[in-house]
N, C-alpha and C positions, 0 to 999 in steps of 0.2 A: 504494500500500500504506500503510495506517495502522499506525503503530507507537507503542507506549507503553512507557515505562520507569518503574519504581518501585523505590525502596529499601525492602525489607520491614521492617516494624516487629515488635516482639515480639508484638503483638496479631495481626498478619497471620499469623505463624508458629504461634502457640500456639492460636489460636481460628479465625478465618475471615478471608478476604482482603477488606479494605475496597476496594470498587471506586470509583475516582475519576472525576471528570467527564471526564477525558481518555480513559479506557477506554469510558465510556458513549457517546462519540461514534460508536463503530463496533460496539457490541454491540446485540443485538436489544432492542426496547423492553421495559421491565419490566412484568410483569403483576401487579397488586396482589393478585390472587386466587390465583396459582399461581407456583411457582418455574419459571424458564425454563432448560431444559437447554442448556448450551453445550459442544459437542464441541471438545476442545482436543488438539492433537498436540504432543508435546514434541520436542526435538531428537534424541532417540534413536528416534523413530518410534512411541512408545507413545501410545495414545489414552486420554484421561481425559474424563469428563463432569462438569463443574462446574455447579452450580445457582445461577443468578443470582436473588437475592431482594431485593425492596424491603422494608425493615424498617418497622415501625409505631412510633408513639410519638415521643418527643423526638428521638432520633437516627435520622433517616430515610435515612442513607447506605446505598446498596445494597451487598450483599456476595455473595461466592461462599460458599455454605453450607459448614459445617465438614466434613461427612462425607467427600466426595470430595476436597476441597481438602487435608484433613489426610492422606489416603492419599498424595497427591502429595508433600506436605512430608516425610513420613517416608521414603518410597521414595528421595527425592532428597537427603536429609540437609540440608535447607534450614535456614538460621539467620537470625536478625535481622541486618540489614546486607547480606545478599545482594541483588543487583539482579536484578529480574525484567523481562524483555522480553516484551511481549505484542503480537501483531499479527494483522491480518486479511489473508488472501490469497484470491483467487478460485481455485477448483479446478473442473475439468471435471465431476467426479463429485458433489461436495457443494455446488457453487456458492460458498458462502462457508465458509471454513475458518479456524479460529483456531489460532495457534501460540504456544508459550511456550518461553522459554529462560532460563537462569539464569547469573549470573556471580558468583562468590565474590570478595570483595575480596582483593587480594594481601597487604595489610598490615592485618589486622583491628584 
């Protein structure tokens, strides 16, 4: 099982999630022409579909696009400094499934 941990930044929370090299190791390949839907299951069992996008221009760091990511952020009350855990699991029905969990710091 591949697992990735990231402390969320204000930009991750208020705009879109910057996808790091560590996450890219187990996500599908970026399509420069189209956003790639990523089905993600949170620890409550709710399914979200985030869209992986390769950005153009000077800052080419890939991101999860804002629309569905922001829904997740608002529903979960996520704040900068929270820690996101993101991992890949094999599943008999979906073959590869992605999961996400959050940890709020005890002492902000």
